[in-house]
Structure formats: structure tokens, C-alpha cells
C-alpha positions in Angstrom: -23.2 0.3 -28.7 -21.7 3.5 -29.3 -18.4 4.3 -27.7 -20.1 7.1 -25.6 -22.4 4.7 -23.8 -19.4 2.8 -23.0 -17.8 4.4 -19.8 -17.4 2.3 -17.0 -19.5 0.2 -18.4 -17.7 -3.1 -17.3 -16.3 -3.8 -13.3 -13.7 -6.0 -11.9 -13.0 -6.6 -8.6 -9.9 -9.2 -7.4 -6.5 -9.7 -6.6 -4.3 -7.2 -7.9 -0.4 -8.4 -8.3 2.1 -6.5 -10.1 4.6 -9.3 -12.6 8.0 -7.5 -12.1 9.8 -9.6 -15.4 13.2 -9.7 -16.6 15.5 -11.5 -18.4 18.0 -12.9 -15.7 21.1 -15.7 -16.0 21.5 -18.9 -13.8 23.4 -17.6 -11.5 20.8 -15.1 -10.4 17.9 -18.1 -10.0 21.0 -19.9 -8.3 21.4 -16.7 -5.7 18.0 -16.9 -4.7 17.6 -20.7 -4.8 14.7 -20.6 -7.7 14.3 -23.7 -10.1 14.0 -23.1 -13.4 10.7 -23.0 -15.3 9.0 -23.2 -12.0 6.2 -21.1 -9.2 6.7 -21.0 -5.9 5.2 -18.9 -3.7 8.3 -16.4 -1.9 9.8 -16.9 1.4 12.3 -14.4 3.0 15.2 -15.5 0.9 13.6 -14.2 -2.1 12.3 -11.1 -1.2 15.4 -8.9 -2.8 14.8 -10.1 -5.5 12.1 -8.1 -6.2 14.1 -4.9 -5.7 17.1 -6.2 -8.0 14.7 -7.2 -10.7 13.9 -3.7 -10.2 16.8 -2.3 -11.0 17.4 -4.5 -14.3 17.3 -2.2 -17.8 16.1 -4.9 -19.3 12.6 -4.9 -16.4 8.7 -4.5 -17.7 6.1 -4.2 -14.7 2.8 -5.4 -16.1 -0.4 -4.6 -14.1 -2.1 -8.5 -12.9 -0.4 -11.6 -12.8 -1.1 -14.5 -14.0 1.6 -17.4 -12.3 -0.2 -19.4 -10.1 -3.6 -19.3 -11.8 -2.0 -21.5 -14.9 0.4 -23.2 -12.4 -2.0 -24.8 -10.2 -1.0 -27.9 -9.8 2.1 -27.4 -9.4 1.1 -25.1 -6.0 -2.1 -26.8 -5.0 -0.6 -29.3 -2.5 1.8 -26.4 -1.0 -1.9 -24.2 -1.1 -3.8 -26.9 1.0 -0.6 -27.2 3.6 -1.3 -23.6 4.0 -5.0 -23.2 4.2 -5.3 -26.3 7.1 -2.8 -24.7 9.3 -5.1 -21.3 9.5 -2.7 -19.0 7.2 -4.8 -16.4 5.3 -5.3 -18.7 2.6 -6.4 -15.6 0.2 -5.1 -16.9 -2.8 -5.3 -14.3 -5.2 -3.6 -16.4 -7.6 -3.8 -13.9 -10.9 -7.0 -13.4 -9.8 -4.1 -15.7 -8.9 -2.6 -13.1 -9.0 -4.5 -10.9 -11.0 -6.7 -13.3 -13.1 -9.6 -10.4 -13.0 -7.1 -7.5 -13.5 -5.9 -9.3 -16.9 -9.2 -9.8 -18.3 -10.1 -6.5 -17.5 -7.4 -4.7 -19.3 -7.4 -7.2 -22.1 -11.1 -6.3 -22.3 -10.0 -2.6 -22.1 -7.6 -3.4 -25.0 -10.2 -5.0 -27.4 -12.3 -1.7 -26.9 -10.0 0.8 -27.6 -12.5 3.4 -25.6 -10.6 4.8 -22.6 -12.4 4.4 -19.2 -14.6 1.7 -20.5 -13.7 -0.4 -17.9 -12.9 -0.5 -14.0 -11.2 -2.5 -11.5 -10.9 -2.6 -8.0 -8.4 -4.3 -5.4 -6.0 -4.0 -3.0 -2.2 -2.8 -3.0 -0.1 -1.4 -0.8 1.5 2.2 -0.6 4.9 2.0 -1.6 6.5 2.0 -5.1 5.3 -1.0 -6.6 1.8 0.5 -6.0 2.5 3.8 -7.9 3.7 1.0 -10.9 0.7 -0.8 -10.6 -1.4 2.3 -10.8 0.6 3.9 -13.7 0.6 0.2 -15.3 -3.5 0.4 -15.2 -3.6 3.9 -16.0 -1.5 3.0 -19.1 -3.8 0.6 -20.2 -7.2 2.8 -20.2 -8.3 1.2 -16.7 -10.1 3.3 -14.5 -8.6 1.6 -11.0 -9.8 2.8 -7.7 -6.9 0.9 -5.6 -7.6 0.1 -2.0 -3.9 1.1 -0.5 -3.4 -0.9 2.6 -1.0 1.0 5.1 0.8 -2.3 6.4 1.1 -4.6 3.8 3.7 -4.4 0.7 2.2 -3.8 -2.9 1.8 -8.0 -4.1 4.4 -8.8 -6.8 5.4 -11.3 -9.2 9.1 -11.7 -10.0 9.1 -13.1 -13.0 12.6 -14.8 -14.1 13.4 -15.2 -17.8 16.2 -17.4 -19.0 16.9 -19.2 -22.3 13.0 -18.7 -23.2 11.9 -20.6 -19.3 10.5 -18.7 -16.7 10.6 -18.9 -13.3 7.8 -17.1 -10.5 7.8 -16.3 -7.6 4.5 -14.7 -6.4 4.5 -12.5 -2.8 0.8 -12.3 -2.9 1.2 -9.8 0.4 -1.5 -6.7 -0.1 -3.7 -8.6 -2.4 -5.2 -10.8 0.1 -6.6 -7.8 2.4 -9.1 -5.8 0.4 -12.2 -5.0 2.5 -15.7 -4.1 1.8 -15.5 -1.1 3.6 -13.6 0.2 0.7 -16.3 -0.9 -1.5 -19.1 1.0 0.5 -17.0 4.4 -0.6 -19.1 6.8 -2.2 -16.7 7.2 -4.9 -15.8 3.3 -5.3 -19.5 2.4 -5.2 -20.2 5.0 -7.8 -18.1 3.1 -10.2 -20.6 -0.4 -8.9 -23.6 2.1 -10.0 -22.3 3.2 -13.4 -21.6 -0.4 -14.3 -23.7 -2.8 -16.4 -21.4 -5.7 -16.0 -19.9 -7.0 -13.3 -16.9 -9.8 -13.5 -15.0 -11.2 -10.4 -12.8 -14.5 -10.5 -13.4 -17.4 -7.8 -10.1 -16.5 -6.0 -11.7 -13.2 -4.3 -13.7 -15.6 -2.5 -11.0 -16.3 -0.6 -10.5 -12.5 0.1 -13.7 -10.6 0.5 -16.5 -12.6 0.1 -18.6 -9.7 1.7 -18.2 -7.7 -1.1 -18.5 -10.1 -3.9 -22.0 -10.8 -2.2 -22.9 -6.8 -2.3 -22.3 -6.6 -5.9 -23.8 -9.7 -7.0 -27.0 -8.5 -4.9 -26.7 -5.4 -6.5 -26.4 -6.6 -10.2 -29.4 -8.9 -9.5 -31.7 -5.7 -8.1 -31.0 -3.5 -10.5 -30.9 -5.7 -14.1 -27.5 -6.2 -14.7 -25.2 -8.8 -15.1 -22.9 -10.5 -13.0 -20.5 -13.0 -14.1 -18.2 -15.4 -12.0 -15.6 -17.4 -12.8 -14.8 -20.9 -11.3 -10.7 -20.4 -11.3 -9.1 -23.1 -9.9 -10.4 -26.8 -8.7 -9.6 -25.8 -5.1 -12.0 -23.3 -5.0 -14.7 -25.8 -5.8 -13.8 -28.0 -3.2 -12.6 -25.9 -0.4 -14.7 -22.9 -1.0 -18.2 -24.2 -1.8 -20.0 -22.5 0.9 -19.1 -19.1 -0.7 -19.3 -20.2 -3.9 -22.7 -21.5 -3.3 -24.2 -18.1 -1.9 -23.0 -16.4 -5.0 -23.5 -18.4 -7.9 -27.5 -17.9 -7.6 -26.7 -14.6 -8.8 -24.2 -15.4 -11.7 -26.0 -14.9 -15.3 -22.2 -16.5 -16.6 -20.1 -19.1 -15.0 -16.8 -19.1 -16.5 -14.4 -22.1 -16.0 -11.9 -24.4 -17.7 -12.5 -28.5 -18.3 -10.7 -29.7 -15.1 -12.2 -26.9 -12.9 -15.7 -28.0 -14.3 -15.0 -31.9 -13.6 -14.3 -30.9 -10.1 -17.4 -28.6 -9.5 -19.3 -31.7 -11.1 -17.5 -34.4 -8.9 -18.0 -31.9 -5.3 -21.6 -31.9 -6.0 -21.9 -35.9 -6.8 -22.9 -35.5 -10.7 -21.0 -38.5 -11.7 -20.0 -37.2 -14.7 -16.6 -35.9 -16.4 -18.2 -35.5 -19.5 -18.1 -31.4 -20.0 -21.0 -30.9 -22.0 -23.2 -32.3 -19.6 -21.6 -30.5 -16.7 -21.7 -27.5 -19.0 -25.6 -28.2 -19.1 -26.3 -28.7 -15.3 -24.1 -25.8 -14.3 -27.0 -23.7 -16.2 -29.4 -25.0 -14.6 -28.5 -24.5 -11.4 -31.2 -22.8 -9.2 -30.9 -18.5 -9.8 -31.8 -15.8 -7.9 -35.4 -14.6 -7.9 -36.0 -11.9 -11.1 -32.7 -13.8 -12.9 -34.1 -15.4 -15.9 -31.2 -17.4 -17.3 -27.7 -18.2 -17.0 -25.2 -19.0 -19.4 -21.7 -22.0 -18.8 -18.9 -20.9 -20.6 -15.9 -23.4 -20.5 -12.9 -23.4 -22.2 -11.0 -26.6 -23.1 -7.3 -25.8 -24.2 -6.7 -26.2 -28.0 -10.4 -28.1 -27.9 -13.7 -26.6 -28.7 -15.3 -23.6 -26.5 -18.3 -25.6 -24.7 -21.2 -23.2 -24.2 -24.2 -24.0 -22.2 -27.7 -21.9 -22.7 -31.2 -22.5 -22.4 -31.4 -26.3 -22.2 -28.8 -27.1 -25.2 -25.2 -27.2 -26.1 -23.0 -25.5 -28.7 -19.1 -26.0 -29.3 -17.1 -23.4 -31.0 -13.8 -24.3 -32.3 -10.5 -22.6 -31.1 -7.9 -20.4 -33.1 -5.0 -23.2 -33.5 -1.7 -21.8 -33.4 1.6 -23.6 -35.0 4.1 -24.8 -31.9 7.0 -22.6 -33.1 4.7 -19.2 -32.5 3.9 -20.2 -28.9 5.5 -17.9 -26.8 3.7 -18.3 -23.4 0.4 -19.9 -22.4 0.6 -17.9 -18.9 -3.1 -15.5 -19.4 -4.8 -17.3 -22.2 -7.7 -18.3 -20.0 -7.5 -14.4 -18.6 -7.8 -13.2 -22.0 -10.6 -15.4 -23.7 -12.5 -14.1 -21.0 -11.7 -10.3 -21.5 -12.0 -11.2 -25.2 -15.9 -12.4 -24.2 -16.1 -9.4 -22.2 -15.4 -7.0 -24.8 -18.0 -7.7 -27.2 -20.9 -8.9 -23.9 -20.9 -5.0 -23.2 -21.6 -4.0 -26.6 -24.5 -6.4 -27.0 -22.7 -8.9 -29.8 -23.9 -12.9 -29.7 -22.6 -15.3 -28.1 -20.9 -16.5 -31.1 -19.6 -13.0 -31.5 -18.5 -13.3 -28.0 -16.7 -16.8 -28.2 -14.7 -15.9 -31.4 -13.2 -12.3 -29.4 -12.4 -14.8 -27.0 -10.6 -17.3 -28.6 -9.1 -14.1 -30.9 -7.1 -12.8 -27.5 -6.3 -15.8 -26.4 -4.5 -16.3 -29.5 -2.6 -13.0 -29.5 -1.5 -13.1 -25.9 -0.1 -17.2 -25.8 1.9 -15.3 -29.0 3.5 -12.9 -26.4 5.7 -12.7 -22.9 3.5 -12.4 -20.0 -0.2 -11.1 -20.8 0.8 -8.6 -22.6 -0.6 -7.5 -26.2 -0.1 -5.4 -29.3 -0.7 -1.7 -29.3 -4.2 -1.9 -30.9 -6.4 -5.5 -31.8 -7.0 -6.6 -35.6 -10.5 -8.3 -34.3 -13.0 -8.7 -37.1 
């Protein structure tokens, strides 16, 4: 597809967090009662940390937030407790925080066409919201954020000590997105322009109505709608919301852990990832939809793709251990790379290769960041 035809081709919707990353010392961690190499949700005692990090000379701002998505096992029990006591369990973790936004940024980077991608989510009207907007603009993403008057922008403090990262997420405004924002003419115009719409499962905890609106629009207008399983707890505790949108999903992404939980919840009695991918691809479709493709990643093991009743596997790019810097964001980067080729009409094989390339690049960086330009052939 020519660059002139790529404007607004890909839309993402999700839960944005601003990563505030800086190198600190052990005294800083002790001051805020943070353990090294850990991931937690912010408490009141942690709130001053964000301003203190921002004042450091080495601070970096990254629009996205991939923390809890990859640290899910650490936080699962805590989050489940929150869910059970009725707290707003809108975990936007890296859409847990920012998963979708990270994928959109990576797709934009791979495409190298300003304005090819767009994004919607909720931020606060504060300095971190301004940083979020600046970061999205710098990445070339057309971001239409809903700005909540009451809640602060969702942030994730990334405290780096000796190469280890401690993550403290303050979800805040990311939980507050409203479908009324989506329906505004200037925002719905992004939906109408897009030919591909990608949403991670975390957004099911925030605005299922918004997801349903764009999913039905995609089905009615012969567009491609893509969903991510995102986390085991989504498959378990938000199954009803997930079931409503699955029939509209042309592509389903996930990793092997999510796929196995998805299978368990449905009583499929198999943990074989290839079998599960095939079953996912064959779930009922909404009227007018022709087929579904399931794409399941397995870390360093081959990517599994199920399509048309067949399963294929694709090797990933193996990286020497000494080059590995940070695996946070690898899954989001894979999706971003995959989408960058899909919107150009490339083959599934090319899409998977681009996904593996993008993930390989991101895990050699600190956070979900990347060089100025991709080197993908």
C-alpha cells in the first residue's frame, strides 16, 4: 500500500499510562518502601515519587506503559482481591498499561509514515497528560485522548537500580474512558477512516460499550477488527464481555499462557497450543465475517498461526543472552510489527516476521523504545 493511502489506516483504543523512567539508588527505593525488581500498584505513600522522578536529569517519558502486562503473575492475587471487593477493576495494565498504545507506537515506527496510526484512551488534564500527548505526537501517532477533569493521568514509575527495574503503576484516569468521547464527530472520524482496528483485552474492563461500537462498525463496513486476549484474568473474569466481541474479531492474538487459560475456561480439555489456536480460529463469527486467524506467541518458541483449518508455526529470532536488556513490551512489539505489515496487505508470513523483528529490537532496549528507524527487510 502506498504511503499516501496509509493515513489513519490503523486505530488503537486502550488504557494509556505514561512511563516515568529514571535511574535511582537504593536509598530512593527504601524511601518509598519499594523492593528491587518488583511490580506493584501505587499506594498513597508512593504518590510523591512521580514528581521526584520527574525532577531527575536522566528522566525519560514513554507513552505506553508495559509494566503489569508482563508482570501479571506478580499482581494477580492482588488484582483479584480488588475485583472481589468491588473496586473499579479496570486494569489497563500496559493496555496493562498501555499495551495497545505500545503496539500502535511500534506499528507507527515500522511504517515510518506520519499519521498512519491513531489512538484513543483517557488521560488527566495535568502535566503528565501533556507529556503523554507530546510523546504520542513525537512518535507520529494521531492521539485523541479523552481528558478527565478529576482523575490524574495514569503513570508508571520505572525505577532503575543496577539494571533491575521496579515498577509502580498508578492507573487513575486510564480507567475513566467513556463511549461519549468515542461518539464525538472528530473522534468517530478516526474510526471511519481506519481500515484496521486493534484493541487489547484490558480495555474490556474499562469501556466494553466502546469496543462493541467499533467492532460492529468494522463488521458492517468490511474492516478488520483485531483483539488480544491480554491476560489470563481477562479470559477468566471478563469472559462475558469477551464473548460478546469475539464473533467480530478477525484476528485474535495471545500468548501460550493466555491461550491455555482460554481453553480451560471453555472446557476444551487441551493444553496443546496448536490445538487451542485452531479452536479459537473456528469459534463462531458474526454475520458477514468470512474467517478468523489466531496468532499465539510462545516466548522463544515458534509462533503458532491457525487459519482455514490449518496450523502453521514460525520460528522467532533468537537473541544471545548478553544482548537481552528488557523483555517488557515484547508481546506488544510483536503485535505492532505484525500490524505494520498487515495494513500494507502483506502475507501472514511477512506479518509474523515483522512481529518477531520488532520484538527482537524492543528487548534489546530499555522499556518499550526503539531506534530512530527500523531495519526490517
